[in-house]
N, C-alpha and C positions, 0 to 999 in steps of 0.2 A: 799321116802329119801332112804329107803331099797332097793328099784327099781335101784336108782343112784349108788349104793354102790357095789350090784350084779353085773349090768351093767359095770362098772367102772374095777371089777376085771377079768371079762371075758374077755373084751377088753385087760387088762395088760397080762393074761393067753395068750390069741391069739395072741398078739405081740409077746411075747420071742419062742413060738413054730416058728413064722413065721420065726423070726429072724434066730433061730438054724436049722431051716428047709433049708433056703439060703444055710446060712454059710457063716463067713464075708470073708472070704478066695475071694468069690463069688463078693462079691460086690466090684463096684469101687469104687476108692475116689474121694470125690464128689471135683471139682476144682472150690471153694469157690474165685472168683475174687475181692471180697470184704467182708465187715462186718459193719454191721448196728446196732448201737446198743441205746438201749433207757432203761432210768435207774434214777438212784439215786446215791448217793456219793459214795455205792459201788462199782461201774463202772465208776462213772466221771473220766476222766482224765483231766479234765482244765475246763470245762464248767464252775463251778462255781465260779473260782477265774477269770475269764472271764468276768462274768456278773455282780460279786457281789464286792468280796476282795479277794486277794490272799490266798492261801496257804502261810503261812511264814515256818521260820526254826522251829521245826527242821523237819518238811513233806519233804520227798524226798530223806533223806541223806544214806539210805542203798544202794541204787541200782543209783539213779540218780546222787549224789553227790549235790543235790540243792532242793528247792522246786521247783514243776511241776507242780502244780495243783490237785495232788492225795492227800488225806487224810489220809496218813500213811508214813511211812517210805521210800517205794519203789513203787513196782507194786502191781496191781490190778490184780482180777482174769479175768477181761476182756484184760489183756495185755499179761498173759501168754496164753490164749486162741487163742490172734492174733499170739504170737510165733510162737504157734505148728501148724498152719495152714500156717506158712512160711511167714505173713505179719506182716509191720510195727506197731506198736503199732497206735493204733487210733488220730486222731486228732481230738479236741473237735471242733465241728459246729461254735460255738459261739466265737472261735478264732481267730484273725484277724492277727496274727504274725505267721510267719514259718509252715507254716501250709499246708499240702497236703492231699489232698482227695482222691489222686488216688485208694488207697483200700479200700478205704468207708470212715466212717465220725460216730462219737461218740456224739446221741444229749441227755446222760445224763448229768442231772444238780443235785446237793448236795441236798437235802432237798425236793425233788422231789417228788410227789405222783399220783396215778393214778386217782383217784377222786379229782378234784380242792377245795381246802377247803378253806372254810372262815377266812382264817391266814394270816400271813405273813411273812417273813424272820427274821425283825426284833426285832418282836413279840416273835414267836414259832420259828425260825429256818425252816421255809416250804415254798420252793421256788414257785413262779408263773408257773415257767417251767412243769406243769402238765403234763401227759402223753398226753393227749389232742393236747395240745401245740406243745409238742415234736413231733408228729405228721405230723401238720401242716408245721412245720420248715422241717420234711423231705419231705413234697412233692411240698413246695417251692424250696428245693436245686435240687431235682430230674428233678422240670422243668427249673432251672436257668443252670447248669451246663448241662442238653443235650442242652440246647439255645445256651452256649459259646460252648462246644465242636462241635458242630456242623458251627461254624460260625467262630472258630476263627483259627491260622497256628496250624500246627502241633506241633513247639516247644512249644507253649503254653497249652498242652492235658498232661504235665508229671504232673502236679497238679490236674486233673477233672479225675473223674469217666468215665470209658466209657460207654456209654446209655447201650450196651450189658450186661454189667456186673450185672446191676438192676436184674435183674430175676434171675441171677445166684449166689446173694449173700448169705449170711449167716442173718437172723435178730434175734439178741437176746433180750429178754426183761428182765432184773434184777430190778425189783418194784415193790414196795407192803409196802416195813419193814415201810414207814413214815405214811400212810393208818393204819396201825395199832395202830403205836406212836399216831395218832391224836383220835384215838376211847381211848385209855391207858388215854389220858392227859383228856376227856371228864367224864370219871370214868362213863359210864353209858355201862352196858355190855349187855341191851336189844337193846338200839338206834346201837349198833357196829355191831352186829347179824344182826342187819335186814339192814343194810349198806352194808354188805361183797357182795349178790349177786350182786349189783348195783358197785361195786366196779370191781369184776372179767367179769362182762359183762361190762365196759369200753374196759378193757383189751384186752377182745375179739374182741370188735369193731375197736381197731387198728390193730389186726389182719386182720380183715376183709377186713380194706380201703388197708393196705397194699398189701394184696395178690388183690384185685380188681385193683391194680397198676401194678401186676405183679411179686409180690415176691412170692417163695415156700416155701421157709425152710426156720422154727420158731424155736430157742432153747428158749425155756421160765422155767426161775429160778422158783422156787416156794421162799417163804422167809424164812430166817433163823431164831434162835430159840433167838426171841428180851428180854426175859426173862434170857437170860444166860448172855447177855452183862452185863460187868460189871458196867458200866454204872446204869443199875437197881439196883445193888447190894450194889454200894456206897452211892447212894443219896438217898434212904429210910431206913427208920426203919423196921428191917422184923424178923418177929416171924419165929422160925424153923420149924413150921407145914408149914409154905407158901412154903417151898423149896424140890426139888425132889432129887432123889440122886445122883444127880450133882451140886447140889448145885443152881440151876437156880429157877426162880420164876414160880410155874407152873400155876398160874393163868395169868402170860403175855402171858406164851408159848401156853395156852390153846386160845390164840387171832390168835396167829400165825398157830397153826395146823387146826382151822377152815377155816382159811382165806385158807389154802395150799390145804384142801381138796374140797371146791368147787372151788377151782381155775381146780385144777387136771380134773374135773369132767367137769366144762366149756372147756378145751383144747379136751378132750374126743370128745365133744360133738362137738367141732369145725372139728375135724377130719371127721365128718360126712356130716356139710356143707360145708366145704372145700375142695373138692374128689381130688384136684392137688397139696395138700399142705403135706409138710412133718413137722410134729409139734412132737416136741419131749420135755415131760415134765422133768423137770432137779431137783432133788429132792436135792437141797443147804440145807434146815431143817438137813435133817439124813446127809448128809458129815458133818455137822458144828458139830451138835450134837456127832457124833461120835468123832469129833478132841478134842472136851472139855471133853469128859468122858473117852478119853484116854490122856490126856495132857502130863501127865510123861510119858507113856510109850513112844510116840512119839519125847520124846525129850525137851520138854516145860514145864517151872512154871506152878501151879496151874493157870489153866483159868482164874479167877476173877483176877490177876495181871494184872495191868495197864503199860505199859514201860514210855508212854509218860504224864506228868501232876503231879501234886504235890496233894497228894491225904493222908492227916495224923490230926490226933487229930479233924474230920470228917470237915478237911478245906478242900474243891475243887477248884484247882487250873488248868484249860483248858491247855493242852498242845499247848505249843509255848506262853503261856500268863504271864502275872507279876501282880503281887499282893501284896499290901504291908499291912502286918501281925504283928501286935503289933509294929511297927515300924521299922520293918525290909522287906525288897524289897524281895521277892518269885519269881522264876523263874521256869516254869514249864518246866521244858526240858525232853529230852529222857534218858531212861535206857542205861546202857552201852552198853549190847547187846540185843538190839529189836531181832534178831532170835530164842533169847531163849522166847519170851513172844507168845503168841496168839492175846492179845489185845494190839493194839495201844498208843489209849485213850481214850479207854473207851467205843468207839463206833464201832469203825474200827478194821478190823483185820490187823497184819501186813506183811510185805511182806512173812516170813515163812511161819503164815497162810494161807494167800492167795495161796503162791503157794501150799500147802499141799493139799487146799481143790480143786484147779484147777486140779492137775495131776489125783485125783478122779474123777472127773465129766466127765474131758476130754476122758477116757477111758469108757463111757458108763454104767459105773457099780450103778450108781444111777439116770440112764434114766430110762424114760420108754416111746417110746419101747428103750432097752439095747443098743443101737447103741454107737459106738464112735464118736465124733463128725465129724470126715471126713468122714463117713459114713453117716450122717445125713440126707443128701437129699434122701435118699432112703425113700420109702414107703412101708411099711411091708404088 
């Protein structure tokens, strides 16, 4: 284990030195003709709504003015990434209406895990579209769109990806939080820790599969501080000693940190195994934890506050839902100013918080190697 830590430090230092020796001004901007995303609700732009039931009001109110399948008031980190790259927002692979896959596709589904779980959407909110299924969907997508692109009239090409763009696309992974949540539900620390190597190895296999089919640039997010989610703080009886200096549950964050530690080591190993791949490890945990720790300085209310939902006197009504309480119907609507909040519904971040995090990871500040996303195709 110590050897892995030492090797990780050496690689990280070497990456920084390599980038500094070349200089960003000497690197050409990557021409990402498309983006393909794999993930859960943190980057789901409508796949879950297409597969199960649509995200209803007040979701989407801040930017889109209506629900558009995202589990927050507006845009997600993946939306800000697409905008930064000069590309349209990604259409969900499962959405059959008004979609265009010319510049990529989004395979993320809310509730998805890396490793398939013996649970269900109705019982635990766990999606059957685990990462292995998302990769199978991508393989089919690539095969079928290539077939139709080569056989259809040019006027039909506008909604199909160009076959040559697959090798030049950016492949993003933003998944793992629900694997950790599953481990927390089972309340078995030893079982969870024993499962982490297999979880990160399954993500590595997904990267390898894409690499074998021509993908070369990968942008891999680790998972955020799950113990800082207000849902964890509102739904449990908590003792003061269980919290860290930011008011987050230490034990839950320990799960996230262990997953992230092993994920980073596996990404470093992938760089050896896939010599022609540019692999960027993005520390979402550090970015989000920094925001939570500096909420007021950054213009937000306390990080534990929830914008959408009813959470009073130990009564919890989830965002957008109604519930009869003591003869009175309660509608769990949104707050007056969502941009003042970090948390939208206790689990997902607001558009304002997503923008804050996105702007900090896009410039490479939380990346290994520390390259801006527009230079992520370069191998240090």
